[in-house]
N, C-alpha and C positions, 0 to 999 in steps of 0.2 A: 473170802468176799464173794469170789466168783461162784463159790457153791451156794451161798444164799441168793444170788440173782438167778441162778438156774432153778432153784426151788420155788422162787417167787414167779417166775416165768411159767413153770410147769402148773402152778396154781391158778394162774390166769387163764391158762387154756382149759383147765377143768371147769371153771365157772364163767366161761365166756358165753355170751348168748348166741344161738345158732344162726348161721346166716339166713336171710331172709331171701326167697327167690323172687327174682324181679324179672319183669318184661323188659323189651328193648326199650332204652330210654330211661331206666331206672325205676320205674313204677312198680311198686310191689305186687307180684302175682296174685290173682284172685281177690284184688281189691278194686273197688270203683269210687272215683272221685265224686264226692257229694254235691249235687247242683242246687244250692240253696234257692229257695222262693219265698215271697212275702207271706206264706202260709206255713203251717206246722205240718213237716212230714216225718215219717217214720225214718229214723237214723239207723240203717241195718247194721249188723256186725260186719258185713264186708264193705261198708262205707269208710271213705277217708274225709274227714271235714277239715276245712281251712279256717281262717279267721273272718272275722265280720259276721259271725253267726250266734245266736241265743240258743239256749238248750233248755229243755225241762223233761221231767219225767212223769208220765201219767199216773196219776195217783190210783186209778183203778185198774190199769193194766201192766204197770211196772214197766212200760215201754218207752225208750228214749226218743225224743222228738227234737227237731231243729228247725230253724227258719232264720231268714234274713234278719238282721237288726234294723227293724223299721218302726215307725209311729203307727202305720195302718196295718191292722191285722185282718187278713183276708180268710174268709171260711174255706177249709180245705175241699168242701163238696160244692164250692160255688162255680159258676161258668167260666170265671176266670181261670180259677185252678185248672180245670179240665182242659181248658185252652192252652195251657202251659206244657201238655203232653205231647211234645212235637220233637223231631229230630233236630239236632244242631247242625251246622255246616262243618264239613269234614276238618275244616282249619280250626274249629273250636272244640275238637275232640281232645281228651286228656291222657291219650296213650294207655287207656284201659279197655279197649274195644274187645280184646279176648274175654275178660271177666263178663263183660256186659253181654257179648254174644252167649256166652254159656248159661247165665242166669235167664236171659230172655228166651232161649230155646227151651228151656225146662218148663218155663211158665207157659209158653205157647202150646207145648205137648200137652199141658193139663188144662189149656184153654181158660186160664185164669185172667180173665179181662181186667179185675181192679188191681192186681198186682202188675199186669203188663203196663197199665197206666201209671201206676206208682213209680216204675223204673223210668219211665219216659219224662216224669216231672222231676225226679230227683237225681237222675245221672245225666251226663252229656253223651247220649245216644246218637251216633253219627248213621248215616245210612249204611256204610260199611259194617259197622257193628251189629246192624239190625238185618242184614242181608240172608244170614242163615236162618233166621227167625221166619221171615217171610217164606223162604222155601219150606220150612218145617210146616207151617201153617197149611200151605197147599198140598204137601205130601198126606197130611193127616186129615185133609179137608175140613179143618177148623176155620170155617168161613167168617165167624164172629171176630175170632182173632185176626184174621187176614184183612177184614175190613178196618179194624181198628189200626193196624200197622200201617196201611196205605193212606188212610187218612191222618196219621201222625207224621206222614211224609216220607215213610220208606219208599224204595225204589220198586215199582211193579215189574222191573227187568232184572231184579237181584238174582244173583248167581252163586251156585255152590258146586264144587267139583265140576265143572264144565257144563253145567245145566242151569237153566232158568227155572224162576219159579213156576212158570207154565209147564215146562217139561216135567217137573216133579208132579205137578197136578194130573197131567195126562198120563203118566206111567204109572201112577198109584191108582188111577180110576176115580180121581177127586173131581168128579164131574161140575159140581157147583163152583168150586173154585175155579176151575178152569173157564167156565162161562162167565163168572164175574170179571175174571182178568180180560178175557177176550171183548166182552161187551162194553166195559166201562172204563178200563185202564190202559189198554195197550193199542198202539198203532199197527196197521197191517204189517208193516215191515218187522215190528218188535214180535208180532204173533208167529211169524214165519222164521224167526232165528233158528239156526240149527245147534244142536248139542255138540258135545265133543266128539260124537260120531258122526257129524255131519248130517244128522236127521233131523228134519222139521217135525212138528207136532203130528201132522197128518201121515207121514212116514211111520211114525212110531205107533199110532194108532192102527195103521194097517197092518204092521208087524205083530202086533198084540190082538189082532182080530176084533177090535173095538167099533164096530160099525155103527151102533147105537149112539155111542158117545160122539162120534165124528159127525154124525148128522146133526146132533144138538150144537155143536160147537160152529159147524158151518152156518147154521140158523142164527146163532148169536153174531155171527161175523157179517150178517147181511146188511145192517147199517153202514158198516165200513164200505161195502161194496156199493150201496145206493145212499149217499148221503142226504139225498132230497127226502129220504123216508124218515128222518130224524126231525123234521120241521113239524 
């Protein structure tokens, strides 16, 4: 009898499902919680969907779509749908920031604005989850992606490895991104924030012999120095 139990136990081990790697909090690693909207969205392979949702498969493309169960159907390319591409508060995150961060960084690196918008619409993207992507956009001088991220509510002071987005822009010579941040999104105090080596952007540019870029950034800062000039 014991022999049979041992045999069954060994068989159970052979056919057991492999353990799924999970993040802190028990969320499956590499998966993103689907954020339903009152319009059809692509249901990605790395999405996890909950209840209260209806599904369909595109007859032309074979793609899976999902949306909230509502009587009113909104067009996916409507102004309302586009307005839903915003960050959520940190308290509304779903424990999938690591997966979202990885996907967003890849999309920002390829400057794929439609797909970036789709992630903000279909996932619970917090500022924390998007911080590395803001830094990536600055590093690569992808200003279109940077503008989208900032308008979606991402932090202009996003940090990665002890550096702000502005530090990444300056160090990589991404002049357009640096000027965009300095002229429209950052306060003087935020502009002068030091990096992990206690260097501000002007000390960094001086060390890298970036005189022309330094002059352009100082020019972009003039409205901060003379608030009346913005009138």
